[in-house]
N, C-alpha and C positions, 0 to 999 in steps of 0.2 A: 456597768458603771460602778464607781466606788460608792460606798454607802453615804458618803458626805464629801464636801469639798476639802475638808481638813484632813490631816494625817489620821488614818484610822488606827486605833490602838487595840491590839488583839493579844490575849493571853491564851496559851495552850498548855494544858496539864496532861502528860502522857506517862504511861507506866512501862513501856518497852520500846525497842528501836522501831519496830514496825508501826506501833501506834503513834510514836512521835512523827514518823514520816507521814502517816495518814492525817494526823491532826494539823500539822504545820502546813501541809500542802492544801488541805481542805480550807483552812483559814484564809489562805491567799486566794484560792479560787473564789471564795465567797465575797471577799471585800475588795479585791483588786480590780482596777479599771481594765486590766489586761484580760480578765476572764479566763476562759479555757484555752485561748489561742496561744498564750505565752507560756514559757516554761516557768512554773511557779517556784522552782528552786532558786531562781534569781529574784531576790527581794525587790518588789516594786517600790518606787519612791513614796507612794501614798499609803504604805502600810508599815507600822511599827509593831514588831512581833516579839513578845517576851515569852520564853519557854520555861516550863517547870517540869522536872522529871520526878515522878513519885518514887520515893525510895522503897526498894523491895528486891525480891529475888531476880527480877528481870530488868533492873535499872541498866540502861545501855552503857557500855564502856566507851571511852573516847574513840577507839577504833571503829566500833559499830556506828557511832554518830558520824564519823568522817565518811564511812561507806554510804550511809543514807544520803549525805550530801545536802541536807537542808539547813540553811543558815538562819539564825535568830539574832535579834539585836541584843538579847541577854538570855542566858541559859543557866539554870542552877537546879540542884537537887533538893527536894523538900519531902517532909512527911505530910500526910493529910492535914494534921493539926497545924503545921507550919504554913501550909498553903491557905487554909481557911483564915488564919490570923492575918496573912498578907492581904487577902481579899476583903477582910472585914473593913479595913480603912480605905479601900480603893474601889468601892462599888461604883463610883461615878467616873473613875479614871479610864476604865476600859470600855470600848464599844461592844466587843464580842469576846466571849470566853468559850473555848472549845475543850470539851472533856473527852480526851482520847484514852479511855480506860476500859478495863474489864467491867462487866455490868455491876458487880458489887461495889467497885470503886466509884462508879458514876452515882449510884444510889446514895452512898455515904456522903459524897461531896454535895450532892443536891440537898440532902437534909441539913447538912452543916450550913450551906449558903442560905437556905430558906430561913433558918433561925437567925443567922447573922445579919441578913439583909431585910429582916422584917421591919417595915416602916421606913426603909431607906427611900429618899425621894427619887433616886436614879440608880440603875444597876445595868450591867452589860446583858446583852442577849446571850443566853446559854445554849450551846449547840453540842450535840453528840451524835454518835452513829457507830458503824462497824467498819473494821479495817479491811474486810474482804468478804468472801462467800459466807453466807449465813446458812449453815447446813445442820446445826444442832442447837438444842436449847433455845428454840425460837421464842416461845412464850416467856421463859425465865429471863433470858437476856433482854427482851423488849420491855418487860414490866420493870426491870431494874433500871432501865434508861428513861422510863416515863417520868415526867416532871420537868424535863428540859424544854425550852421554848421551841427548839427545832430538833427533831430526830430525823437524821438524814437516811434515806434509802438509796442504795447504790444502783438500783435498777427499777424499771416499771413493775417487774414481778415482785420485788421486795416491798415496794410501796404498797401494793395491794395486800400482801400478806401482813404487813405491819398494821395497816388500818383495820384489817379483819380481827387481829388479836385485840387491839385496844377497844374496838367497838364491842367485841364479844364479851368483855368483862365490864363494860360500862364506863370505860376510861375515855377521856377526851382524846380524839385521834387527829385533831387539827395540827398537831406538831409535826406529823409525818410529812416529809417533803422529799420529792424525788430529785436525785442528783446522779452522780456516777462516782466511780473510784477516781480519786484526784491525781493518781500517778500514771494514768494511761497516756500514751504518746509515743513518740519516736517515728523513725522513717518506716514507710510500708515495706513489707518483705520483698526481697529480691534474692534469687539463688546465689549461693556462695561456692567458692572452691578453696579448700575441700568442703564437701558436704559435712555439716556439723550437727550432731545429735546432742542435745542437752537434757539431762535429767535434773529436774528441780526438786531437790530434797526438802522434806518437811521434818521439823523437830519431833513431832509426836504421831505422825501417820506414815507407816504403821508403827505400832509401839513395840511389838515383840521382836526379840533379837533374831529369831529364826526368819521372820518376815523381812527384816531389814537386810539380813545377810543374803536372802534370796534375791532381793532387788539389786543389791550390789553385784552378785554373781551374774545375774542376767545382763546387767549393764556391761560388765567386763566381757561376757560372752558375745554380746552384740559387737563390741569393738573387735574381737577376734574374728567374727564372721564377716566383718566389713572393714578390712584393713585400709580401704581407700577413704574411709570416713574418719572424722575426728569425733571422739566421744568424750563429753565433758560431764562431770558430776558437779553441779552447782550447789554449793553449801551456803547455808544462811549465817552460821556463826562458827567461831573457832572453839576448841575445847576450853571449858571454863567460863564461857560466855553463855548467856541465856537470851532468848528472844521471847515472843509472846507466849510460847509454850515451852515446857521443860523438855530438854533432849537428854535422855539418860544414856543413849547408845549412839554417840556421834559416828558418822560414817568414816571419819578420819581414823577412829580407833578400829573399826571393823576391817578397814582396807589393809592394815598393817599385816605383813606376812604373806599377802596375796601377790602372786606373780602376775602383774598387769602388763598388757601389751603397750607398745610405744605410742599408740594413737589414743590412749586413755589418760585423762588428767583430771585432777581436782582443781576447781576454780572458786574464787570468791568474787566479790565486787558487786557493783550496782546491777540489778536485774536488767535494766534497760540496755546497759552496755553489753551484757552477755547476749541479749536478744538481737543485738546488731549483727552478730555473727552466727545466728542459729537458723538451721534449715528444718529442724524437727524438735519441738519442745515436748518432753515426756514428763508426766507427773502422776501422782495418785489423785490428788485433789487440790493442789496449790493454787492460790490466787494468781500465780504466775501464768496459769493457763489463760486467764482472762486478758492479761497483759499481752500474751502472744497472739490471741485471737484478734485483739484490737488492731494489731499490726499485720494481720493476715498471715502470720507465721503458722505453718502446719503444726497441729497440736494433737497429742494423744493422751487420753486419760486412761490409766491402766485398769484392766478388769481382772488381773491375775488372781487377786484375792476375793473375787466376786464383786458385785455391785451392792454396796452396803452403806447404811447410814453411819456406821461407826468409822468408816474411812472417808466419808464425804463425797465419794465419787457418784453417789446417787443423784447429786445436784446436777450432774451432766447428762442425765437421761434425756434423750431427745436432741442432744447437741450434735450428734454425728461424730463425736470425738472419741468415743469409747473403743478401746482396742487392747489386745494383749501383747506381751513381748513376742510370743510366737508369730503373731501377725506382722509385727514390726520387723522381726528378723527376716521375714519373707519379702520385705519391701513394701508393705502396705502403708499408705499415707492417708489418714482420715480426712474427710471433707466436712467441714462444719455446716450445720443447717443455718441459713441466714435469718430465718424467723426466730429461732432460739437465741441466736447471738444478739439480735436486736432487743429482745426482752431482758437481756442481762446487763444493759447499760454499756455494752462494749462499743457500740457505734462504729463498726468497721466501715460503715458507709460514709463517714465523714461528718456526721451530725454531732460528734463529740464537742464541737465548738460551742454548741448551744446547750450542752447537757446541764450546765450550772445556772442557766438563766432563771429558772423558777426559784431555786434556792437563794440566788443572789437577790432577787426581787423581794422574797420573803424576809430575808435578813435585813435588807435596807428599810423595809417598812417597820420592822420591829425596832431597829436602831432609832428611827425617827420618833417612834412612840416613846422609847426610853428617854430620849432627850427632853421630852415634854412631861416626863414622870408618869407615863401611861401604861407601863408594863405591870401586869398583875403579879402577885407573889408567886414564887415557885411552889407548885403543889404536886408532889409525886403521888402516884396511885397507892403505893404501899405506905400505910400509916399504922399506928398502934391500934386502929380500928379494923383495918382490912387485913393486916398480916401480923398480929401480935406475937405469933410464935416463930416468925421468920426474920422480920426486920431488925429486932435488937441484935441478933447475932451478926448480921451484915454490917451494922454500924459499929459494933464492938471491935471488929477486926481492924478498924481504923481509929480506935480509941475514942469513939463517940457513943454517947448514951442515946436512949430511944428518942429524946427530944432534939438530937443533933448537937448537943453541948459536949465539950470534952469531958471524958470520964475522969473521976478523981485518980490522980497518979499518972495521968497521961503525960508523955514527954512535953516539956515546956517548949513553947514556940517563940519565946521572946529573947532567946539567946542563941548565939552562934556556937555550934559544938566546938570544943577545944580539940587540940591535936590528939590527946589520948582517946577521946570519944570517937574521933574520926578513924583512928587506927583500929579501935575495937570493931567499929562498923565494917571496915574493910576486911578484917580478919574473919568476922562472922559470915560475911557474904561469901568469902572464899571457901570457908568450911562448908557452907550450905551447898555450894556448887560442887565441891569435891564429893560430898555425900550423895548428891543426886546422880552424878555421872560415874562414880566409882564404887561407893559402898552399897548403894541401893541395888544395882544390878547383881552384885555378888550375893546379897542376902536373898534376892528373888530366886536366883538360880539354886541356891542351897535349899530353899523351901520347896522347890519342885523335884528334889532328889527322891 
């Protein structure tokens, strides 16, 4: 049920295309009367959603936003200072605020909001979480998110791990709330003709050029070995764009000059639409694996580079999905373990319709308390007492001082940037992306000579 009879006003602050998708869809799952049964991309009538995109290296382009397909009633780009200035005078206007940011960004905004909302009679419920599989920096990422009213866990397993971390350092663990990934859905798997194999590429896994070239070569080889199959390389972004992670060596660049068979193609687009025609999803450790498993699409998590924390495929130990290209070339189809799948919040058994009930109830209770002025101040675990050598650096990246106040000389938040300033920002972002994808790989290769 919606958190109130009136239109619920929600703000989402995101720093990449994938986090915008997670944040906006999560917001609608949490406050919409439709719950998990409806497609949250279609804005329900009882929710007004304002989107804010945190300006940075991964700020999504219009093409990326269009591909994500999530609509907002308003959407604009801001710095952390500009966002805090916006929220300072609107504490009572929003019911829910979703922070869909990297951990350091969440921590900085939480400290800024804690300062700005101190003494405010009413404020929104602050929600945060993770966009996908949590396979690295568990303690670091969680403690940087501590202080939000609700920290969402995408599965039962994550909820248990999150609470153990908070309780282990003496932090309040009541904020941890079990839910699920908000973008799971789509029709259950049915065999297609022709049989279609999709490799879901990741921008930073693996990182090395030789490893990425190996994966591309094996994918092309699989297409040659199975001319009766369609083999697709699903790409996250186009050259010059960034997503949640930096992609220094895009596959579009590596594939140039390679003689590929006619049944091999590069594809973009919404992952759900690609899964509509997928018979075997192959990846190293992408969250796309969970999307596929949710729909019962056969899924293979590659072991060619070993099963290692650095690649994230260790998360799939016990899943039944681990396999190598050699096995896939020979026709092997992995069989997922149902107990493992259930603990990941994938809910292939149909219980996804109730996956957000607990979180929705929790948010509704907090919104009700907020309307009565009953929410406590935001209190992150990291303070100048608990982390005096770490916290100031986290806040300074967003031009905030240790007390959450803007640092002297921080960009002004009370004026709209002029055309010259906008042009400089655009040029600087382009130069950064050019450096990451073209200059940095060359320097790295020279250093290895």
